[in-house]
C-alpha positions, 0 to 999 in steps of 0.5 A: 355915602354915595359909593357904599350907600349904593352897595349896601342899602336898603337890605342891611339897614333902615336908611332909605335908598332913595335919599340921594338924587340920580348921579350924572354919568355912569353909575355903580352896579348895586349888585357888583359887590356882595352887600353883606360882605361889605357891611360885615367888614365895615361895621367892625371897622366902625366899632374899632374906629370908636375904640381907637378914638376913645383911646386917644380921647381918654389920654387927651382928656386926662392930659387936660385934667392934669394940665388944669391941676398943674395950672393951679400951681402959680410957679408952673402957670407963670413958667408956662405963660412965659414960654407960651409968649416967647413961643408966640413971638418966635412964631410971629417973626417966623410967619413974617418970613416964611408965610405967603400971608402972615395972617395964617400964623396960627396954622404955622404954630400948629405945624411947628408944634407937631414937627417938634413933637409928634414927628421926632417921637415917631422917628425915635420909635422907628429907630428903637424898633420895639414899641415903647409904651411911654413913646406911644402915649407921648405920640397920641398926646402930641397928636391930640393935645389936651381936650383935642385942641391939637386935633382941632387946630390940625383939622382947621389948618389942613382944611384951609390949606386945601383951599389955597392953590399955592399953599401957606408958604411963600414962593421961597419956601413952597418948593420944600414945604408946599402943602406941608399939612396935608402931604406930610403931617397928615400921614401921622394922623392917618389922613390920606393925601388928596382928601383935602385938596381934591375931595374937600374942594372938588367934591364937597364944595361942589355938592355942598352937603347935598344928596350927591355928596359923599359926606351927605347925611340927609338919608339918616336920622341925625338924632339916632346913634344907630344911624350914626354907626351906619354912617361911620361904617360907610365913612371908611370908604371915604377915609380910604379914598375909594368913595371919592374915587368912584365919584370922580370916575362916575363923572368921567373926571379924569384929572381928579380921579388920577389925583385920588389914585395917586394919593391912595397909592402914596398912603398905601406905600407908607402904610405897607412900609411901616407894617413891613418894618414892624407890625406892632409899630404899624398898628400903634402909629399908623392903624390907630390914627387912621381909625381915629381919623375915620371917626373924627371925619365922620363926626365932622361931616355928620354935624356940619350939615346936620339940619336940612330942609326936607323940601330943599335938601340941596340948599346949603344955606339951610343945611350948613350949620354956624356955631360960635364957641369960646375957641373957634380956631381960625373961625371954623365955626363960620361954616356957612360963610366958608361954603358961600365964599370958600376962597375968602380968608378966614379972618374975613368970615365975621364980616362976611356973615354980616353981608349975608345975614339977610340971606341967612334969615330968608333961608332959615340958616341955623346958628348956635351959640356957646357950642362947638361941633363936638358938643353939637354931636354929643347933644344931638346924637349921643345924648339926644338933648334937643332941648339943650340945642333949642336953648343954644339956637339963635333964631332969626325971628321970635320963637318959643321953646316948643317951636324951636324943638319942632324945627330941629326935629323936622330938620334932622329926620331922614329925607325920604325922597329927593327929586333928580 
């Protein structure tokens, strides 16, 4: 992380401090804040984030298992299929009416689903006051869905909304529902306002996962779980908006600096209001989602630009991963296409990949099949099964297994020095 990395490296971990290029504009004094104090605070937060995500994950996987068992009952399966088709037809008609582009109906589906489940549960809990265990479980399940399906869909909907200057909704509805995902539903997930519209678009897509990106992973060994722990502990500063704020301030970007400050202020007010109302509700409904979001954001950033060329770490054609999995909701796996043409509609990404195939071949861009980003994280960092990734890699030129392994290992090691 650009911000916290300057404050904490290299004394407290083995990630090299010269893994980032010199930033333009004024820099932050690395001795301004005690390094040990920061690390002593951020590492426990990282461990707590893992615990929070594990809690939601256990419920989500349990829900998935129960749904699979119930799906084997023919009458229940038929009833679900009927309700799902009916709901899809309703969403399709609604999308024609309220959306600026009816192709974004999948995003509308997740917005309506969360509005009808997670939001009422939260409101009912506030009315009841004392936390109810069943309501808490229902709230987490409504956020995650079976096997994290809702979390994935929410992430994609928010991601693409950030790139729409006018949001999803047509002019008639935009005044009420403008940026509904990021600026309203995002609070339920612990996702600060402006992390999408400002940080993702104005920072991440400017730096493209390179040395000056707050989400940069090039200074870490992406196959090392301990390095991911350091990365996760640093990521809390991005989750809270502080690292992006420092980035914009260092570059004298007043407009985006003010946006970040306003976004952080709004979330702090929300956070404080719920805790003042009832600290137990604050922990269960606000703090746990915030910590879980920290973990999810870190995993996503960790793997989407995990394989860089040590000779050209700033080349996003090399460091950006493309994955093809069974779901690939709103074509999220076409991540390189998205970085190359971020304004392109998600339905046009497959065709765009064909247009830039020659450039991908020349750059050695990595493409994996039968893999999503979570599975990539598990195989790459947790299980460290590079042989599995080598099998799922789709090379541009004929390569044997050993050559694939050697390339993957080379591209996941820390970059020791980056030219300014």
